[in-house]
C-alpha positions as CSV (number, residue, x, y, z in Angstrom):
1,M,26.4,5.3,1.3
2,L,29.4,5.2,3.6
3,I,30.0,2.4,6.0
4,Y,32.7,2.6,8.7
5,R,33.9,-0.5,10.5
6,N,37.0,-1.0,12.6
7,N,39.8,1.0,10.9
8,Y,38.5,1.2,7.4
9,V,35.8,3.3,5.6
10,F,33.7,1.7,2.9
11,V,32.2,4.1,0.4
12,V,29.4,2.8,-1.8
13,M,28.5,5.1,-4.7
14,P,28.1,5.3,-8.5
15,A,31.3,4.7,-10.5
16,V,31.8,8.3,-11.5
17,L,31.8,9.6,-8.0
18,L,33.8,6.6,-6.9
19,A,36.6,7.4,-9.4
20,A,36.6,11.0,-8.3
21,L,37.0,10.1,-4.7
22,L,39.7,7.6,-5.5
23,S,41.6,10.2,-7.5
24,A,41.4,12.6,-4.5
25,T,42.6,9.9,-2.2
26,V,45.6,9.0,-4.4
27,S,46.5,12.6,-4.6
28,Y,46.6,12.8,-0.9
29,A,48.7,9.7,-0.7
30,S,51.2,11.2,-3.2
31,N,51.6,14.4,-1.1
32,P,54.8,14.0,0.9
33,T,53.7,16.7,3.4
34,A,50.7,14.6,4.4
35,G,52.9,12.1,6.2
36,K,50.1,9.5,6.0
37,N,50.1,6.0,4.6
38,I,46.9,5.9,2.6
39,T,45.7,2.8,0.8
40,A,42.8,2.5,-1.6
41,E,41.1,-0.5,-3.1
42,I,38.1,-1.0,-5.2
43,R,35.9,-3.9,-4.0
44,S,33.2,-5.6,-6.1
45,S,30.5,-7.9,-4.7
46,S,32.6,-11.0,-5.4
47,H,36.3,-10.0,-5.4
48,V,38.9,-7.2,-4.8
49,Q,40.8,-5.5,-7.6
50,T,43.2,-2.6,-6.9
51,G,42.4,0.5,-8.8
52,V,39.8,-1.1,-11.2
53,I,36.1,-0.3,-11.4
54,E,34.2,-3.1,-13.1
55,H,30.6,-2.4,-11.9
56,V,28.3,0.6,-12.0
57,E,28.6,0.7,-8.3
58,G,31.7,-0.3,-6.2
59,V,33.1,0.0,-2.7
60,L,36.0,2.2,-2.1
61,V,38.0,1.1,1.0
62,V,40.3,3.8,2.5
63,S,42.1,4.0,5.8
64,M,40.7,6.2,8.6
65,E,43.5,8.7,7.9
66,A,42.2,9.1,4.3
67,A,38.7,9.5,5.6
68,E,39.8,12.3,7.9
69,M,41.7,14.0,5.0
70,L,38.6,13.8,2.9
71,K,36.6,15.3,5.7
72,L,34.3,12.3,6.1
73,E,33.6,13.1,9.7
74,P,30.7,11.8,11.8
75,S,27.7,14.0,12.4
76,G,24.3,13.8,13.9
77,A,22.3,13.5,10.6
78,C,22.1,11.4,7.5
79,S,22.1,14.3,5.1
80,D,24.3,14.7,2.0
81,H,28.1,14.1,2.6
82,Q,27.6,13.5,6.3
83,I,28.0,10.5,8.5
84,V,25.8,9.3,11.3
85,S,26.9,6.6,13.8
86,L,24.6,3.6,13.8
87,E,24.9,1.8,17.1
88,P,24.0,-1.9,17.3
89,E,21.0,-1.3,19.5
90,S,19.3,1.0,16.9
91,P,19.2,-1.2,13.8
92,E,16.7,0.9,11.9
93,A,18.9,4.0,11.7
94,C,19.8,5.1,8.1
95,K,19.5,1.5,7.0
96,Y,18.7,0.1,3.6
97,E,16.2,-2.6,4.2
98,E,16.8,-4.2,0.8
99,P,20.0,-6.4,0.6
100,G,22.8,-4.6,-1.2
101,P,25.3,-6.0,-3.7
102,F,28.1,-5.7,-1.1
103,E,26.4,-7.5,1.7
104,S,28.7,-10.5,1.4
105,V,31.7,-8.3,1.7
106,L,30.5,-6.6,4.8
107,E,29.2,-9.6,6.6
108,A,32.7,-10.6,7.7
109,I,33.5,-7.3,9.3
110,D,32.7,-6.7,13.0
111,G,32.1,-3.5,14.9
112,P,29.6,-0.5,14.7
113,Q,28.8,0.9,11.3
114,V,28.4,4.4,10.0
115,M,26.2,5.1,6.9
116,V,25.8,8.3,4.8
117,S,23.6,9.1,1.9
118,L,25.5,10.4,-1.1
119,G,22.6,12.1,-2.8
120,L,22.5,15.4,-4.5
121,D,23.1,18.7,-2.8
122,S,20.2,20.4,-1.3
123,N,20.1,23.1,-4.0
124,R,19.5,20.3,-6.6
125,L,17.0,18.4,-4.6
126,G,14.1,19.5,-6.9
127,S,16.0,18.0,-9.9
128,R,16.4,14.7,-8.2
129,A,12.8,14.6,-7.1
130,M,11.7,15.4,-10.7
131,R,14.0,12.7,-12.0
132,Y,12.0,10.1,-10.0
133,V,8.7,11.7,-11.2
134,D,9.9,11.5,-14.8
135,L,11.0,7.9,-14.4
136,N,7.5,7.0,-13.1
137,T,5.8,8.9,-15.8
138,K,7.7,7.0,-18.4
139,V,6.9,3.7,-16.8
140,M,3.2,4.5,-16.8
141,S,3.0,6.0,-20.3
142,E,5.6,3.8,-22.1
143,R,5.9,0.5,-20.3
144,I,2.4,-0.2,-19.0
145,P,0.2,2.2,-21.1
146,E,-2.7,-0.2,-21.6
147,R,-2.9,-1.1,-17.9
148,F,-2.7,2.5,-16.8
149,K,-5.3,3.4,-19.4
150,R,-7.7,1.0,-17.6
151,Y,-6.9,2.7,-14.3
152,L,-7.7,6.1,-15.8
153,G,-10.9,4.7,-17.2
154,R,-12.0,3.4,-13.8
155,S,-11.0,6.6,-12.0
156,T,-13.9,8.7,-13.3
157,R,-16.4,6.3,-11.7
158,Y,-15.2,7.3,-8.2
159,L,-13.2,10.6,-8.4
160,R,-16.1,13.0,-7.9
161,M,-17.4,11.1,-4.8
162,M,-13.8,10.8,-3.4
163,K,-13.0,14.5,-3.9
164,N,-16.2,15.5,-2.2
165,I,-15.4,13.3,0.8
166,L,-11.8,14.5,1.0
167,R,-12.9,18.1,1.0
168,E,-15.5,17.3,3.7
169,E,-12.7,15.8,5.9
170,G,-10.3,18.7,5.3
171,V,-7.9,16.7,3.0
172,P,-6.6,18.1,-0.3
173,E,-9.0,16.7,-3.0
174,D,-6.1,15.9,-5.3
175,I,-5.2,13.0,-3.0
176,A,-8.3,11.3,-4.7
177,Y,-5.8,10.3,-7.4
178,L,-3.9,8.1,-4.9
179,P,-5.9,4.9,-5.8
180,L,-4.3,5.1,-9.2
181,I,-1.1,3.8,-7.7
182,E,-2.7,1.8,-4.9
183,S,-5.3,-0.3,-6.7
184,G,-6.0,1.2,-10.1
185,F,-9.4,2.1,-8.6
186,Y,-10.3,-1.6,-8.5
187,T,-12.6,-2.2,-5.4
188,H,-11.6,-5.9,-5.2
189,A,-7.9,-5.3,-5.4
190,Y,-6.0,-7.5,-2.9
191,S,-2.3,-7.3,-2.4
192,R,0.3,-9.8,-1.3
193,S,0.5,-8.0,2.1
194,R,-3.3,-8.6,2.4
195,A,-4.3,-5.0,1.8
196,S,-7.7,-4.7,0.2
197,G,-9.9,-2.2,-1.6
198,P,-9.3,1.0,-3.6
199,W,-7.3,2.5,-0.8
200,Q,-5.5,-0.7,0.1
201,F,-6.1,-0.9,3.8
202,I,-4.6,-3.7,5.8
203,K,-6.9,-5.3,8.2
204,G,-5.6,-3.7,11.4
205,T,-5.6,-0.1,10.0
206,G,-9.0,-0.6,8.4
207,K,-10.6,-1.7,11.7
208,R,-8.8,1.2,13.5
209,Y,-10.6,3.6,11.2
210,G,-14.1,2.0,11.6
211,L,-14.2,-0.4,8.7
212,K,-16.0,-3.7,9.4
213,I,-14.2,-6.8,8.2
214,D,-15.7,-10.2,8.8
215,W,-17.0,-13.3,7.0
216,W,-20.0,-11.4,5.5
217,V,-18.6,-8.0,4.6
218,D,-15.2,-6.3,3.9
219,E,-15.8,-2.6,4.1
220,R,-12.3,-1.9,2.8
221,R,-13.9,-2.6,-0.6
222,D,-16.7,-0.1,0.0
223,P,-15.6,2.9,-2.1
224,V,-17.5,5.4,0.1
225,K,-16.7,4.0,3.6
226,S,-13.1,3.3,2.7
227,T,-12.7,6.8,1.3
228,Y,-13.9,8.3,4.6
229,A,-11.5,6.0,6.5
230,A,-8.6,7.0,4.2
231,A,-9.3,10.7,4.6
232,R,-9.3,10.4,8.4
233,Y,-6.1,8.4,8.4
234,L,-4.3,10.8,6.0
235,R,-5.6,13.8,8.1
236,D,-4.2,12.2,11.2
237,L,-0.9,11.6,9.5
238,H,-0.7,15.2,8.4
239,E,-1.4,16.4,11.9
240,M,1.4,14.1,13.0
241,F,4.0,15.2,10.5
242,D,2.7,18.6,9.4
243,S,3.5,17.6,5.8
244,W,1.4,16.0,3.1
245,S,4.4,14.3,1.4
246,L,5.4,12.8,4.8
247,A,1.7,11.9,5.4
248,L,1.7,10.0,2.0
249,A,4.9,8.3,2.9
250,G,3.4,7.3,6.3
251,Y,0.3,6.0,4.4
252,N,2.6,3.7,2.4
253,A,5.1,2.6,5.0
254,G,3.3,3.1,8.3
255,E,3.7,6.1,10.6
256,G,6.1,4.2,12.9
257,K,8.8,3.8,10.2
258,I,8.6,7.4,9.1
259,K,8.8,8.6,12.7
260,R,12.0,6.5,13.2
261,A,13.5,7.8,9.9
262,L,12.8,11.4,11.0
263,K,14.3,10.8,14.4
264,V,17.5,9.3,13.0
265,T,18.0,11.7,10.2
266,K,16.9,14.9,11.9
267,A,15.2,15.7,8.6
268,K,12.2,18.0,8.4
269,D,10.6,17.0,5.2
270,F,10.1,13.9,2.9
271,W,12.6,15.0,0.3
272,S,15.4,15.2,2.9
273,V,14.4,11.7,4.2
274,M,14.3,10.4,0.7
275,R,18.0,11.4,0.2
276,T,19.1,9.5,3.2
277,M,18.1,6.0,2.1
278,S,16.6,5.5,5.6
279,I,13.3,4.4,4.2
280,K,12.6,1.6,1.8
281,R,12.9,2.1,-2.0
282,E,9.2,1.6,-2.4
283,T,8.4,4.4,0.1
284,F,10.9,7.0,-1.3
285,N,9.5,6.3,-4.7
286,Y,5.9,6.5,-3.5
287,V,5.4,10.3,-3.5
288,P,7.1,10.8,-7.0
289,K,4.9,7.9,-8.3
290,F,1.8,9.6,-7.0
291,I,2.8,13.0,-8.5
292,A,3.4,11.3,-11.9
293,A,0.1,9.5,-11.8
294,R,-1.8,12.7,-10.9
295,Q,0.0,14.6,-13.7
296,I,-1.1,12.0,-16.3
297,A,-4.6,11.9,-15.0
298,L,-5.0,15.7,-15.3
299,D,-3.7,15.8,-18.8
300,P,-3.6,12.3,-20.3
301,E,-3.3,13.3,-23.9
302,S,0.0,15.0,-23.3
303,Y,1.4,11.6,-22.3
304,G,0.0,9.7,-25.2
305,F,-3.3,8.5,-23.7
306,R,-6.2,8.7,-26.1
307,N,-9.6,7.1,-26.4
308,I,-9.7,6.3,-22.7
309,P,-12.8,4.2,-21.8
310,Y,-14.0,6.4,-19.0
311,Q,-16.6,4.9,-16.7
312,K,-19.8,6.6,-15.6
313,D,-20.0,8.4,-12.3
314,F,-20.7,6.2,-9.2
315,T,-24.3,7.1,-8.4
316,Y,-26.9,5.2,-6.3
317,D,-29.9,5.4,-4.0
318,E,-29.6,4.0,-0.5
319,V,-32.2,1.9,1.4
320,T,-32.2,0.3,4.8
321,I,-33.4,-3.3,5.2
322,E,-34.2,-4.8,8.5
323,F,-33.6,-8.5,7.6
324,P,-31.1,-10.4,5.5
325,M,-31.9,-10.7,1.8
326,S,-30.4,-12.7,-1.1
327,L,-28.7,-10.5,-3.7
328,D,-30.9,-12.0,-6.5
329,V,-34.0,-11.1,-4.5
330,I,-32.7,-7.5,-4.0
331,A,-32.1,-7.3,-7.8
332,K,-35.6,-8.4,-8.5
333,A,-37.1,-5.9,-6.1
334,A,-35.0,-3.1,-7.5
335,G,-35.7,-4.0,-11.2
336,C,-32.1,-4.7,-12.1
337,D,-29.7,-7.6,-12.4
338,E,-27.7,-9.2,-9.7
339,K,-24.4,-8.0,-11.1
340,T,-25.5,-4.4,-10.7
341,V,-26.3,-5.1,-7.0
342,K,-22.8,-6.6,-6.5
343,D,-21.1,-3.7,-8.3
344,L,-22.8,-1.1,-6.1
345,N,-22.1,-3.1,-3.0
346,P,-18.6,-4.6,-3.4
347,E,-18.2,-5.0,0.3
348,L,-20.6,-7.9,0.3
349,R,-18.7,-11.1,0.3
350,R,-21.5,-13.6,0.2
351,W,-24.7,-14.3,-1.7
352,S,-26.8,-12.2,0.7
353,T,-26.6,-9.3,3.1
354,P,-25.4,-10.2,6.6
355,P,-27.8,-11.5,9.2
356,V,-28.2,-8.2,11.2
357,D,-31.2,-6.2,12.3
358,K,-30.4,-3.3,9.9
359,Y,-28.3,-3.0,6.8
360,S,-27.7,0.0,4.5
361,L,-27.8,-1.1,0.9
362,K,-27.1,0.7,-2.4
363,V,-29.5,0.3,-5.3
364,P,-29.4,1.9,-8.7
365,R,-30.1,5.6,-8.9
366,G,-33.9,6.1,-9.3
367,S,-34.8,2.7,-8.1
368,R,-35.4,3.4,-4.4
369,E,-39.1,3.9,-4.7
370,T,-39.5,0.8,-6.9
371,F,-37.5,-1.3,-4.4
372,L,-39.6,-0.1,-1.4
373,A,-42.8,-0.7,-3.4
374,N,-41.8,-4.2,-4.4
375,L,-40.3,-5.3,-1.1
376,P,-43.7,-5.9,0.7
377,K,-44.8,-8.1,-2.2
378,I,-42.0,-10.6,-1.6
379,P,-43.1,-13.1,1.1
380,E,-40.7,-13.1,4.0
381,A,-39.8,-16.7,3.5
382,Q,-38.6,-15.9,0.0
383,R,-36.4,-12.9,0.9
384,I,-33.5,-15.1,1.4
385,T,-32.8,-18.3,-0.5
386,V,-32.6,-21.1,2.1
387,K,-33.2,-24.7,2.6
388,V,-34.4,-26.6,5.7
389,H,-32.4,-29.6,6.7
390,I,-33.7,-32.1,9.2
391,V,-30.8,-33.5,11.2
392,R,-30.4,-37.2,11.1
393,S,-28.5,-39.5,13.5
394,G,-24.8,-39.1,12.9
395,D,-25.0,-35.7,11.1
396,T,-22.4,-33.1,11.9
397,V,-22.4,-29.4,11.0
398,S,-19.3,-30.1,8.9
399,Q,-21.0,-32.9,6.9
400,I,-24.2,-30.8,6.4
401,A,-22.1,-27.8,5.2
402,H,-20.2,-30.0,2.7
403,R,-23.5,-31.6,1.4
404,Y,-25.0,-28.2,0.6
405,G,-21.8,-26.5,-0.6
406,V,-21.8,-23.8,2.1
407,S,-19.5,-23.0,5.0
408,Q,-20.0,-24.2,8.6
409,R,-19.9,-20.6,9.7
410,S,-23.0,-19.7,7.7
411,I,-25.0,-22.5,9.2
412,I,-23.8,-21.6,12.7
413,T,-24.6,-17.9,12.2
414,Y,-28.1,-18.4,10.7
415,N,-29.1,-20.9,13.3
416,R,-27.5,-19.0,16.2
417,L,-25.5,-22.0,17.3
418,S,-22.4,-21.7,19.5
419,Q,-19.1,-23.1,18.1
420,R,-19.3,-26.2,20.3
421,A,-23.1,-26.6,20.2
422,L,-24.3,-30.2,19.5
423,I,-27.1,-30.8,17.0
424,R,-29.7,-33.4,17.7
425,P,-31.6,-35.8,15.4
426,G,-34.9,-34.2,14.3
427,Q,-33.6,-30.7,14.7
428,R,-34.3,-28.3,11.8
429,L,-31.4,-26.2,10.5
430,I,-31.8,-23.3,8.1
431,I,-29.2,-23.6,5.3
432,P,-28.6,-20.3,3.5
433,V,-27.6,-21.3,-0.1
434,S,-27.1,-19.5,-3.4
435,Y,-29.8,-19.3,-6.0
436,K,-28.1,-22.0,-8.1
437,T,-27.7,-24.3,-5.2
438,S,-31.3,-23.9,-4.1
439,S,-32.6,-24.7,-7.5
440,R,-30.9,-28.1,-7.8
């Protein structure tokens, strides 16, 4: 990275390259025909020492004359050994978003800045990309092998279904391995940035692609619906960037950040953008990380993974119910346990299906006819576990909710109350409760 401010050029690079450039600068200074007064200093993050390199990375400070002699001339792109001017009004251009070790040194310097990526030459780009792939492969196979083994074990539950959906939507089926690095194929995965589900959608993007997210359900956790949403999002990103690697980068960082990086760097592909440091470290490592995970999944034994506890394929029957039902009642009608119902319907956040006119529900493969046959035998009043509360003087919805261990929202929803509705003594309220609460 090269930063220009006022009359000095700060070059941030590995120590070996720094020493080479310093040597070249000193040779220029010793040339009597140059007629230039060139100074060179090595700056660490905390102090300045002339001609000494103490850290793996340092900052070389040379005069503008030295920069000219070394042909460090401004250009319009952030490619290798080039400089691009970063004006104050465009703070995103070629910028490392993570604070660097020399931030304190640069804070005191005023004026516009110029940054440059000092990555590998274009003819060695494949080597650098593979270096990141190899690093991620080692992390997965040597540092977190047991954790990644669990991810591989869960993957077989959903891979067939996901590949079919991706093919249907015109997306390469190998992208089905993306949840390995997003969520480990865990449907209830929830990140610090509030992304949820196997494809780790944030709320806004999930809703944009048709996923319902409310108090009752979170369809980001539905492996089928979220895969359709991910396929459409990735397809849109590919149409936008005409590159699957850029589409994956956009999936990680957001399309806006990738657009800005391409505009600033004038790059045409992900690997060129990766070399410019104009995207966050997490994003430029994202594609190599995906490649590494896919390689391991396709041939795990070559990377030391053996006796993987592969899970069975995600299979189910689908039924439509026209009234809310408690999960324990659904399990009874389908001839299975409640845990199985929850595993097949991870989008359900409560003890019952939502209070809507129709809801599509997954039941174990082969149990559809059993469920439909048993459903009419269950009295309507027993299809959802409820209690009836008769309102007394002084009661509030908040107090009633606390008494039964449920939320105010569930009482308001089931009784079709408005947020500000007053309840009256003698009024009967339906209290939807879990099986354990109802049996107290």
